[in-house]
C-alpha positions as CSV (number, residue, x, y, z in Angstrom):
1,M,18.0,4.0,2.0
2,M,18.1,0.7,3.8
3,A,20.6,2.0,6.3
4,D,18.2,5.0,7.0
5,L,15.3,2.5,7.5
6,V,17.3,0.5,10.1
7,R,18.6,3.6,11.9
8,Q,15.1,5.1,12.1
9,F,12.8,2.2,12.7
10,V,14.7,-0.6,14.3
11,N,14.7,0.4,18.0
12,E,17.2,-2.1,19.3
13,P,20.3,-1.4,21.4
14,W,22.6,-3.6,19.2
15,V,21.9,-1.4,16.1
16,S,24.8,0.8,17.3
17,D,27.1,-2.2,16.7
18,L,26.1,-2.4,13.0
19,D,28.6,-0.8,10.5
20,L,25.8,0.4,8.2
21,D,28.2,2.5,6.2
22,H,29.8,-0.7,4.8
23,M,26.7,-2.8,4.3
24,E,26.6,-4.8,1.0
25,P,23.7,-6.2,-0.9
26,V,23.6,-10.0,-1.3
27,K,22.0,-11.9,-4.1
28,S,18.5,-13.0,-3.1
29,K,18.2,-16.0,-5.4
30,F,18.8,-19.3,-3.7
31,H,20.2,-22.2,-5.8
32,V,20.8,-24.8,-3.2
33,P,21.5,-28.3,-4.7
34,G,18.5,-30.7,-4.1
35,L,16.0,-27.9,-3.4
36,P,13.7,-25.8,-5.7
37,K,15.0,-22.4,-6.7
38,R,13.6,-19.6,-4.6
39,E,14.0,-15.9,-4.4
40,S,13.6,-13.5,-1.5
41,D,13.1,-9.8,-1.6
42,V,16.1,-8.0,-0.2
43,I,19.2,-9.3,1.6
44,W,22.1,-7.3,3.0
45,R,25.4,-8.3,4.7
46,I,26.2,-5.8,7.5
47,P,29.6,-5.9,9.3
48,L,29.4,-6.0,13.1
49,R,31.9,-3.8,14.9
50,P,33.3,-6.8,16.9
51,G,34.4,-8.3,13.6
52,S,31.7,-10.7,12.4
53,D,28.7,-10.2,10.1
54,V,24.9,-10.1,10.4
55,Y,22.6,-10.7,7.5
56,L,19.5,-8.4,7.1
57,L,16.6,-10.1,5.4
58,V,13.9,-7.7,4.4
59,L,10.5,-8.8,3.0
60,L,8.4,-6.1,1.4
61,E,4.7,-6.8,2.0
62,F,2.6,-4.6,-0.3
63,Q,-0.7,-6.5,0.2
64,S,-3.6,-4.7,1.9
65,E,-4.2,-7.7,4.2
66,S,-1.7,-9.1,6.6
67,D,-0.4,-12.6,5.9
68,R,-1.0,-15.1,8.7
69,W,1.8,-17.4,7.4
70,M,4.4,-14.8,6.8
71,V,6.5,-16.0,9.7
72,L,6.7,-19.4,7.9
73,R,8.0,-17.7,4.7
74,V,10.6,-15.8,6.8
75,M,11.8,-19.0,8.4
76,V,12.1,-20.7,5.0
77,Y,14.2,-17.8,3.6
78,M,16.4,-17.8,6.7
79,C,17.2,-21.5,6.3
80,L,17.8,-21.2,2.6
81,L,20.2,-18.3,3.1
82,W,22.3,-20.3,5.6
83,L,22.3,-23.3,3.1
84,Q,23.3,-20.9,0.3
85,L,26.2,-19.5,2.3
86,L,27.4,-23.0,3.1
87,H,27.1,-24.1,-0.5
88,E,29.1,-21.1,-1.7
89,K,31.6,-21.6,1.1
90,K,31.0,-18.1,2.4
91,I,31.0,-19.6,5.9
92,S,33.1,-22.4,7.3
93,T,31.5,-25.8,7.7
94,E,33.2,-26.0,11.1
95,G,32.3,-22.5,12.3
96,P,29.0,-21.0,13.6
97,L,26.2,-19.8,11.4
98,P,26.0,-16.0,11.0
99,P,23.1,-14.3,12.8
100,L,20.2,-13.2,10.7
101,F,17.8,-10.4,11.3
102,S,14.5,-10.5,9.5
103,V,12.3,-7.5,8.8
104,V,8.8,-7.4,7.2
105,L,7.9,-3.9,5.8
106,H,4.1,-3.7,5.5
107,N,2.5,-0.7,3.8
108,G,-1.1,-2.0,3.6
109,D,-4.1,0.1,4.4
110,R,-5.1,-2.1,7.3
111,P,-2.9,-2.8,10.3
112,W,-1.0,-6.1,10.6
113,L,-2.9,-8.3,13.0
114,T,-1.3,-11.8,12.5
115,P,1.6,-13.4,14.5
116,V,5.2,-12.4,14.1
117,R,6.5,-15.4,16.1
118,L,6.5,-18.9,14.9
119,S,5.5,-20.3,18.3
120,D,2.2,-18.4,18.2
121,L,1.2,-20.6,15.2
122,I,2.1,-24.0,16.7
123,G,-0.8,-25.8,18.4
124,L,0.7,-27.0,21.6
125,P,-0.4,-26.2,25.2
126,K,1.9,-24.2,27.3
127,G,4.4,-26.4,29.2
128,S,4.2,-29.3,26.7
129,P,7.5,-31.2,26.5
130,L,7.1,-31.1,22.7
131,W,8.1,-27.4,22.8
132,T,11.7,-28.5,23.2
133,Y,11.6,-29.8,19.6
134,Q,9.8,-26.9,17.9
135,L,11.5,-24.3,15.8
136,D,11.2,-20.8,17.1
137,G,11.8,-17.5,15.5
138,Q,10.3,-14.1,14.7
139,F,10.6,-11.1,12.5
140,L,10.5,-7.4,13.2
141,L,7.4,-5.9,11.8
142,I,7.5,-2.3,10.5
143,D,3.9,-1.5,9.9
144,E,3.9,1.9,8.1
145,G,0.3,2.7,8.8
146,R,0.9,2.4,12.6
147,Y,3.1,5.5,12.7
148,P,1.2,8.8,13.3
149,K,1.7,11.5,10.7
150,Q,3.3,13.8,13.4
151,D,5.7,11.1,14.4
152,L,6.9,10.7,10.8
153,E,7.1,14.5,10.2
154,N,9.4,14.8,13.3
155,R,11.9,12.3,12.0
156,D,14.8,13.5,9.9
157,S,14.4,10.5,7.7
158,L,13.9,9.8,4.0
159,S,12.2,6.5,5.0
160,A,9.6,8.4,7.0
161,L,8.9,10.7,4.0
162,V,8.4,7.6,1.8
163,F,6.1,6.1,4.4
164,M,4.0,9.4,4.2
165,V,3.8,9.2,0.4
166,E,2.8,5.5,0.5
167,Q,0.1,6.2,3.2
168,C,-1.2,9.4,1.6
169,T,-4.9,9.3,0.8
170,N,-5.3,12.9,-0.3
171,P,-3.6,13.8,-3.6
172,E,-3.5,17.5,-2.6
173,D,-0.9,16.6,0.0
174,L,1.6,15.1,-2.6
175,P,3.0,18.4,-3.9
176,D,4.1,19.4,-0.3
177,L,5.5,15.9,0.3
178,A,7.5,16.3,-2.9
179,K,8.9,19.6,-1.7
180,A,9.8,18.0,1.7
181,I,11.7,15.2,-0.1
182,I,13.6,17.8,-2.2
183,R,14.6,19.8,0.9
184,W,15.7,16.6,2.7
185,L,17.9,15.6,-0.3
186,E,19.5,19.1,-0.3
187,R,20.6,18.4,3.3
188,H,21.7,14.8,2.4
189,P,23.5,15.0,-1.0
190,E,24.8,11.4,-0.6
191,F,21.3,10.3,-1.5
192,V,21.3,12.1,-4.9
193,E,21.1,8.8,-6.8
194,L,17.6,8.2,-5.5
195,R,16.2,11.4,-7.2
196,Q,14.8,9.5,-10.3
197,V,13.3,6.7,-8.2
198,L,11.6,9.2,-5.8
199,A,10.3,11.2,-8.8
200,A,8.7,8.0,-10.2
201,M,7.3,7.0,-6.8
202,L,5.6,10.4,-6.4
203,L,4.1,10.4,-9.9
204,N,2.9,6.8,-9.5
205,A,1.3,7.8,-6.2
206,M,-0.6,10.6,-7.9
207,S,-1.8,8.2,-10.7
208,T,-3.0,5.8,-8.1
209,L,-4.9,8.3,-6.0
210,G,-6.4,9.8,-9.2
211,G,-7.6,6.4,-10.3
212,E,-5.8,6.8,-13.7
213,Q,-5.5,3.7,-15.9
214,K,-1.7,4.1,-16.4
215,P,1.0,5.8,-14.4
216,L,2.1,9.3,-15.3
217,A,5.1,9.3,-17.7
218,N,8.3,9.7,-15.5
219,D,11.1,8.9,-17.9
220,G,13.8,11.5,-17.5
221,I,11.8,13.6,-15.1
222,D,13.8,15.6,-12.7
223,L,12.6,15.5,-9.1
224,L,12.7,19.3,-9.0
225,E,10.0,19.4,-11.7
226,V,7.7,17.0,-9.8
227,P,5.9,19.5,-7.4
228,T,4.9,21.7,-10.4
229,M,3.7,18.6,-12.3
230,L,1.7,17.3,-9.4
231,Q,0.1,20.8,-8.8
232,T,-0.8,21.1,-12.5
233,R,-2.3,17.6,-12.4
234,M,-4.3,18.6,-9.3
235,E,-5.7,21.7,-11.0
236,A,-6.7,19.6,-14.0
237,W,-8.4,17.1,-11.7
238,K,-10.3,19.8,-9.9
239,E,-11.6,21.2,-13.2
240,A,-12.6,17.8,-14.4
241,W,-14.3,17.0,-11.1
242,K,-16.1,20.4,-11.2
243,N,-17.4,19.7,-14.7
244,Q,-18.5,16.2,-13.7
245,K,-20.3,17.5,-10.7
246,Q,-22.1,20.1,-12.8
247,Q,-23.2,17.4,-15.2
248,E,-24.4,15.2,-12.3
249,W,-26.3,18.1,-10.7
250,H,-27.9,19.0,-14.1
251,K,-28.8,15.3,-14.6
252,E,-30.2,15.0,-11.1
253,G,-32.3,18.2,-11.6
254,F,-33.7,16.8,-14.8
255,R,-34.4,13.5,-13.0
256,E,-36.3,15.2,-10.2
257,G,-38.4,17.1,-12.9
258,E,-39.2,13.7,-14.6
259,I,-40.4,12.3,-11.2
260,R,-42.6,15.3,-10.5
261,T,-44.1,15.2,-14.0
262,L,-44.7,11.4,-13.8
263,L,-46.5,11.8,-10.4
264,R,-48.8,14.5,-11.7
265,Q,-49.7,12.4,-14.8
266,L,-50.3,9.3,-12.7
267,S,-52.5,11.2,-10.3
268,R,-54.5,12.8,-13.2
269,R,-54.9,9.4,-15.0
270,F,-55.5,7.0,-12.1
271,G,-56.5,9.1,-9.1
272,L,-55.0,8.2,-5.7
273,I,-51.4,7.0,-6.0
274,P,-50.4,3.9,-4.0
275,E,-47.7,4.4,-1.4
276,W,-45.2,2.2,-3.2
277,V,-45.1,4.3,-6.3
278,P,-43.0,7.3,-5.0
279,A,-40.4,4.9,-3.5
280,K,-40.2,3.1,-6.9
281,L,-39.7,6.3,-8.8
282,A,-37.0,7.5,-6.4
283,K,-34.8,4.4,-7.3
284,A,-35.2,4.7,-11.0
285,D,-32.8,6.3,-13.5
286,V,-33.8,8.9,-16.1
287,E,-34.1,6.4,-18.9
288,T,-36.6,4.2,-16.9
289,L,-38.6,7.3,-15.9
290,E,-39.0,8.3,-19.5
291,M,-40.1,4.8,-20.4
292,W,-42.8,4.8,-17.7
293,T,-44.0,8.3,-18.8
294,E,-44.6,6.9,-22.3
295,N,-46.3,3.8,-20.9
296,I,-49.0,6.1,-19.4
297,L,-50.4,6.7,-22.8
298,D,-51.5,3.0,-23.3
299,A,-51.8,1.8,-19.7
300,K,-55.2,0.7,-18.5
301,S,-54.1,0.6,-14.8
302,I,-51.3,2.0,-12.7
303,D,-49.7,-1.5,-12.7
304,D,-49.5,-1.4,-16.5
305,V,-47.3,1.7,-16.3
306,F,-44.5,-0.3,-14.6
307,Q,-44.7,-3.5,-16.7
């Protein structure tokens, strides 16, 4: 899955030098002596075809808003990873540090608008001699919401399909997305181990879009069953939504009848109705209208009705 993400969404010429078929996950917990314990999101070691390694550091940003200080977090994790490799003697104390490549994967509803370079956060004028002593670095931003739907549909990529699920706002689109994922897996059987994860992701997406209090049960669910489950859930939602709308329409019709009755009674009891009364009635709920209707029986003035 991570190799697919790199192949599809890292548009750099050196990607062809990465041996993505032999990439290995690296523990993301940093236990460097003398420093607090920290944990990153995802780290992979990827062999380079010339014979060395590059470390891929991926931060998964699931917040709706972009984080202005994300580049600082990235730099901290990069330094901690180098220190951890030295501490574990994974690299020679005499040799060079391995290159790191940092990616921030953002799936928020709003586009990422904050800096991806550390130098953009440092308050120094251009040309200052102090720039010589400043750290610099940046991360690659993969902002899922910036990719048009047609662009994602045209990619033969599981990552693109996952982006479409995560960016989906219409639950009626989820059954077709589930079928597209199944067709993709049929063409790429090496991804078969992701079936359960993808099934859970789709059911959770349906729960989220439906505003349900808890996710749909997904233990032991086969991905092939998911499109039917999603469609069944959609039909149940439509029926519940229809019933709710009918109740709302019935209640609104009853409310309008209450307003008309109250206006007639006010006019008959007090004569000319002030201009502020219809506006006040239009904002009231049914219970309040009923209370005002009862107040007419004892009110000596139109103001008394609304006490």
